VOGU-3710 file (C-alpha; in Angstrom, 3 decimals, decimal comma):
1> mriskaghpi> 13,313/86,668/9,767  15,372/84,108/11,534  13,232/80,480/12,083  14,284/78,402/14,982  15,273/74,921/14,196  12,202/73,701/16,481  9,676/75,993/14,443  11,249/75,278/10,831  8,639/73,908/8,321  10,384/71,142/7,520
11> ilfiinffls> 10,814/69,715/11,409  7,078/70,597/11,594  5,885/68,678/8,819  7,303/65,767/10,454  6,225/65,666/13,807  2,518/66,367/12,548  3,065/63,350/9,668  3,775/60,904/12,535  1,296/62,186/14,597  -1,472/62,034/12,010
21> hpalaqqkke> -0,320/58,345/11,342  0,384/56,494/14,744  0,915/53,069/13,019  3,875/54,517/11,045  5,134/55,658/14,393  4,707/52,515/15,837  6,348/50,515/12,996  9,281/52,962/13,510  10,008/51,815/17,245  9,288/48,447/16,747
31> inkkiiafth> 12,488/48,764/13,814  14,285/50,505/17,077  13,348/47,306/19,547  16,179/44,695/20,436  15,719/41,482/19,650  17,292/38,149/20,158  16,611/34,788/18,846  17,788/31,874/20,839  18,050/29,093/18,804  18,250/24,652/19,024
41> atiyqspvda> 17,878/24,829/22,717  16,732/22,888/25,233  13,735/24,339/26,973  12,418/24,029/30,215  9,472/26,488/30,071  8,717/25,376/33,203  8,939/22,324/36,297  6,142/20,569/35,331  5,752/21,271/31,165  7,220/19,078/28,793
51> vikdgtviie> 10,587/19,707/27,812  11,158/21,558/24,709  13,748/19,876/22,553  15,603/22,103/18,838  13,541/24,710/20,909  13,866/28,789/19,941  12,917/31,192/22,224  12,462/35,176/20,854  13,027/37,956/23,375  11,873/41,602/22,034
61> dekitavgkr> 13,612/44,180/24,722  12,218/42,561/28,159  9,394/40,524/27,287  9,673/37,038/25,907  7,162/37,371/22,505  8,008/33,413/21,629  8,795/29,837/22,619  7,911/26,331/21,334  10,221/24,078/18,371  12,547/25,452/16,366
71> kkikipkgae> 10,981/24,709/12,998  7,576/26,654/14,054  8,853/30,032/15,271  9,115/32,386/12,744  12,267/34,260/13,590  11,740/38,219/13,153  13,964/40,372/10,691  16,613/42,359/12,179  16,901/39,245/15,025  20,358/38,698/16,689
81> vinckgltit> 20,220/34,607/16,329  22,480/32,876/19,143  22,932/29,334/18,389  22,397/27,126/21,745  22,768/23,475/20,386  23,765/21,627/23,927  22,822/24,329/25,580  19,469/24,614/27,937  17,306/27,281/28,425  15,096/27,686/31,768
91> agfwnshvhf> 13,591/30,755/33,346  16,089/33,058/35,711  16,846/31,352/39,492  16,321/33,034/42,740  18,415/32,847/44,984  16,291/33,373/48,429  18,531/33,665/51,115  21,078/35,927/50,289  23,744/38,631/52,115  25,364/42,024/50,678
101> tdrkvsnske> 27,583/41,648/54,099  31,070/41,185/52,488  33,246/43,508/53,313  33,746/44,021/49,472  30,527/45,728/48,807  30,680/47,218/52,377  30,202/51,184/50,695  28,619/50,048/47,819  28,570/54,146/47,066  32,091/54,883/46,557
111> madkeladyl> 32,822/51,355/44,435  33,879/52,012/40,707  30,911/50,380/38,449  33,277/47,437/37,177  34,399/47,003/40,945  30,602/46,195/42,015  29,643/44,656/38,373  32,528/41,944/38,764  31,606/41,557/42,581  27,779/40,653/41,475
121> kqfltmygvt> 29,275/38,810/39,017  31,526/36,196/41,313  28,246/36,849/43,925  24,961/35,848/41,707  25,174/36,234/38,357  27,529/34,031/37,212  25,260/31,050/38,877  22,072/32,008/36,803  20,407/34,275/39,740  18,276/36,841/38,474
131> yafdigsfpe> 16,436/37,691/41,520  17,684/37,633/45,168  16,048/38,309/48,291  18,513/39,532/50,967  17,708/38,899/54,490  19,878/40,735/56,618  22,196/43,441/56,036  22,696/46,833/56,411  19,725/48,232/53,902  21,136/51,794/53,187
141> ntlaikqrie> 23,808/49,939/51,504  21,897/46,898/50,374  18,954/49,896/48,805  22,210/51,320/47,191  22,971/48,786/45,458  19,989/47,918/44,286  19,443/51,411/42,794  22,854/51,311/40,913  21,541/47,919/39,401  18,572/49,506/38,381
151> ngsvsgpfif> 19,322/52,609/36,955  21,384/50,667/34,645  25,381/51,449/35,651  26,172/47,973/36,909  24,391/44,505/35,634  23,247/42,515/38,218  19,880/40,524/39,633  16,649/42,379/40,797  17,132/42,541/44,987  14,498/42,444/47,527
161> ttgaplappn> 16,003/43,192/51,120  14,645/43,023/54,744  17,531/45,239/56,309  18,623/44,230/59,896  17,185/41,507/61,364  15,174/41,601/64,831  17,012/39,826/67,484  15,014/38,611/71,114  16,388/40,483/74,478  19,864/40,715/74,372
171> gtpfylksvg> 19,843/38,096/71,827  22,370/39,721/69,205  24,101/36,123/67,666  27,690/35,824/68,680  29,284/35,980/65,766  27,896/39,427/64,820  29,063/40,718/68,310  32,506/39,612/67,859  32,808/41,706/64,685  31,069/45,240/66,881
181> itlpelnstg> 27,622/44,196/64,876  24,466/45,162/67,525  20,946/44,346/66,205  17,753/45,765/66,820  17,125/43,778/70,103  13,459/43,567/70,894  12,194/44,568/74,750  8,524/45,156/74,401  5,382/44,693/71,743  5,302/48,480/70,912
191> matgivtqfl> 9,108/48,334/69,932  8,269/45,403/67,804  5,297/46,983/65,943  7,247/50,682/65,836  10,721/48,981/64,322  8,298/46,846/61,452  6,727/49,964/60,559  9,570/52,132/60,226  11,909/49,596/58,219  9,221/48,598/55,616
201> nsgvdgikmf> 8,498/52,812/55,394  12,061/52,751/54,628  11,582/50,857/51,494  12,324/47,398/52,616  10,769/44,310/51,254  9,623/42,191/54,318  11,070/41,524/57,786  13,594/39,242/59,494  13,651/38,000/62,967  15,768/35,304/64,709
211> aaspvergkd> 13,258/33,210/66,609  16,112/31,656/68,602  19,680/33,465/68,626  22,941/31,570/69,582  23,913/34,339/71,791  27,444/32,477/73,228  29,233/29,689/71,531  28,449/26,428/73,295  25,280/27,753/75,331  21,415/27,575/74,777
221> evlmpenfan> 19,832/29,663/72,300  17,914/32,871/73,563  14,166/32,395/72,033  11,920/35,323/71,142  8,954/36,092/73,273  6,274/35,127/71,735  4,244/37,959/72,177  6,993/39,832/70,854  7,011/37,342/67,891  3,505/37,615/67,032
231> avtkaahekk> 3,722/41,295/66,892  6,296/41,417/64,618  4,315/39,326/62,015  1,262/40,850/62,898  2,699/44,256/61,877  4,651/43,284/58,738  1,636/41,058/57,528  -0,530/43,988/57,850  1,716/45,757/54,636  1,322/42,214/53,202
241> kpvfahpsvn> 5,272/41,752/53,726  6,457/38,403/54,557  8,269/37,296/57,831  11,383/35,199/57,607  12,826/34,082/60,948  16,192/32,216/61,861  15,181/29,498/64,122  18,643/27,909/64,836  16,794/25,128/67,247  13,596/23,167/67,114
251> gglqvaiksg> 12,094/25,771/69,793  12,837/28,406/67,454  11,377/26,928/65,069  8,150/26,479/67,760  8,380/30,278/68,216  8,699/30,839/64,588  5,162/28,509/63,493  3,034/30,203/65,941  3,434/33,788/65,239  2,929/32,904/61,791
261> vdiiahttpd> 6,015/33,730/60,016  6,233/32,765/56,342  9,848/31,357/55,754  12,164/29,102/58,096  15,845/30,597/56,376  17,051/27,094/57,694  17,070/23,540/58,906  17,512/23,057/62,465  20,121/20,699/62,390  21,382/21,385/65,799
271> ggktwdsvii> 18,868/19,559/68,158  19,896/16,424/66,536  16,905/14,994/65,162  14,767/15,115/62,287  11,429/17,249/62,125  8,211/14,356/63,289  5,082/14,322/61,991  3,415/16,401/64,161  5,989/19,661/63,604  5,747/18,784/60,003
281> kqmlannvyv> 1,624/19,333/60,185  2,071/22,612/62,073  4,373/23,932/59,032  1,935/22,859/56,815  -1,094/23,926/58,339  0,670/27,624/58,694  1,698/27,225/55,130  5,070/27,840/56,213  7,959/27,359/53,363  11,407/26,748/53,862
291> iptlklwkws> 14,633/27,549/52,731  17,217/24,511/53,584  20,517/25,667/53,836  21,848/22,731/53,523  25,767/23,180/52,248  25,752/25,751/55,067  26,325/23,389/57,819  28,955/21,698/56,050  30,865/24,818/55,236  30,355/26,279/58,796
301> lqndkqsqdr> 31,614/23,016/60,577  34,984/22,892/58,307  35,505/26,272/59,324  35,331/25,211/62,975  37,708/22,538/62,175  35,129/19,705/63,192  35,930/15,886/62,400  34,535/14,762/59,351  32,139/12,052/60,873  30,796/14,831/62,880
311> idkftavaie> 30,496/17,055/59,744  28,508/14,056/57,759  25,929/13,337/60,829  25,417/16,933/61,488  24,441/17,572/57,529  22,613/14,399/57,398  20,272/15,415/59,775  19,545/18,679/57,855  19,145/16,333/54,840  16,572/14,241/56,831
321> qtrafhaagg> 14,435/17,080/57,890  14,257/18,685/54,232  13,763/15,069/52,808  10,865/14,992/55,496  9,249/18,449/55,175  9,750/18,113/51,218  7,881/14,631/51,198  4,866/15,652/53,037  4,094/18,498/50,533  6,180/21,364/52,063
331> kilfgtdigf> 7,558/23,921/50,011  11,196/24,735/49,246  12,787/27,693/48,660  16,465/27,523/47,165  18,575/29,421/49,143  22,314/29,493/50,122  23,404/32,190/52,840  26,142/33,423/50,781  27,331/37,003/52,076  27,578/34,696/55,268
341> mndfnpvdey> 29,092/32,110/53,382  32,203/32,796/51,686  32,065/30,096/48,732  29,758/31,232/46,784  29,042/28,320/44,265  25,616/26,677/44,735  26,788/22,974/43,446  27,015/21,557/47,221  23,614/22,550/47,632  22,259/21,455/44,532
351> icmqqagmsf> 24,037/18,036/45,429  22,393/18,071/49,108  18,632/18,348/47,765  19,451/16,054/45,577  19,994/13,374/48,529  17,291/14,914/50,205  15,204/13,716/47,450  14,527/16,285/45,129  14,380/15,753/41,581  15,747/18,271/38,942
361> rqilasmtti> 12,519/19,565/38,468  11,307/20,405/41,825  15,276/22,083/42,956  13,708/24,378/39,515  10,789/24,831/40,879  12,191/25,834/44,251  14,442/28,670/41,656  11,639/29,724/39,624  8,023/29,261/40,425  7,688/28,691/44,046
371> paekfgqsnq> 10,084/32,019/45,089  7,952/34,175/42,057  4,366/33,004/43,361  5,286/33,643/47,492  7,030/36,821/46,612  4,182/37,983/44,304  6,028/37,660/40,804  4,479/34,926/38,910  2,136/36,916/36,288  6,117/38,666/35,259
381> tgkvakgmna> 8,728/35,633/35,865  9,290/32,364/36,982  8,607/30,553/33,241  9,579/30,660/29,986  6,330/31,867/28,728  4,933/34,429/26,027  4,339/37,860/28,128  6,630/37,007/30,852  9,655/38,891/31,115  12,244/37,840/29,667
391> dlvifsgnpe> 14,101/36,450/32,289  16,471/33,685/31,397  19,090/31,012/32,462  20,769/29,240/29,739  23,224/26,787/30,762  25,337/23,935/29,326  24,442/19,538/29,765  21,647/17,986/30,828  20,266/18,846/34,674  17,719/15,681/34,545
401> sdikaltdvv> 21,445/13,418/34,128  23,722/15,650/35,781  22,227/18,687/38,438  26,036/20,230/38,638  24,987/21,234/35,256  22,803/23,960/37,036  26,511/25,470/37,556  27,972/26,056/34,030  26,157/29,008/33,177  26,602/30,628/29,370
411> ytirkgkiiy> 24,774/33,410/30,116  22,052/34,971/32,039  19,687/37,561/31,295  17,544/39,283/32,926  14,489/41,553/31,343  16,127/41,041/28,095  19,364/42,113/29,230  22,243/39,852/29,488  23,888/40,414/32,651  26,628/37,552/32,855
421> kkq> 28,190/35,727/29,415  30,972/32,999/30,025  33,795/34,180/28,839
//
């Protein structure tokens, strides 16, 4: 009589043996773990913890299993050891304002794996980004990129997205109209509620609206009617999702604050003056977070061929708005508006944030603990601590003395997988 392989007595014996000895089965699983030890590093466990000199971080598969002084950490047998002497380790960075709208990735489903991975490297991962919030794109395309990252076919950060922004009546910005794009333009509170519900049911992670929209170059912005803005935030908050607002000008900022939005996507230097104490108190009372996007103003005005004097004065207003808000205790989220802006290097943003009075540790908080808390991920990421996801950035240099060190990334690691390695 022929016996199938699955029914062979030896095979059955092995299966039954491991079923009856779970400790041995667990031991076999432990042997197959991917373990990496990063040694001799300077480690910032969080923006507020004391720095660890000559430290070690152990990761096993997706999690951090140990962190501390090198002499106090035992390296597991079989671990891959990476010497990080002269390098600094922090939690993985968040960029809370990006756009997957570049023509290079406009048809992401058809892109070769290497082509998409190379783009994501230049766009985000070579700068330490392990989490990105896209706040304006075609959702089906962005969700396709996200899916390819999650299924492991390409390396990249975890992506959140709002899908397309919502605009006031006849309020699509001129720079989108010029390339043939019309945003969903609200004409009633019912439409606002319906679109928000439709978007969130499609799988997006938040909502963005133009609280004020520049519909024509050189003319006043069109404001979102307050009752429409209220309907947007109410519908999103019922689903426990955040709302971002593009304010454009201080009038748009007021609409955003009054409607209860969570995050202001830009500063508002168009008004030509800093935010006064009254408006800042309103922002703080409503727990509004701010993404300054300070580099954006310099980049935009340079592209418009404005004079250096105009660029300097305009950017200075945005820096002072950020300074006043931050000094009052306002919460800052790091974001650069890349995708709209085609210069992906964040170094100028770091420099401008320092000019606004933010220290390295405060900038680090804007990229780690603050977004992790705001977007409901603080039990998984944002710190270099035992039990957290192995989301790490390893870079060269000392950011306390030179903020530019943050851009000299050697490794970016997301959930234990190296998604960028400097060549």
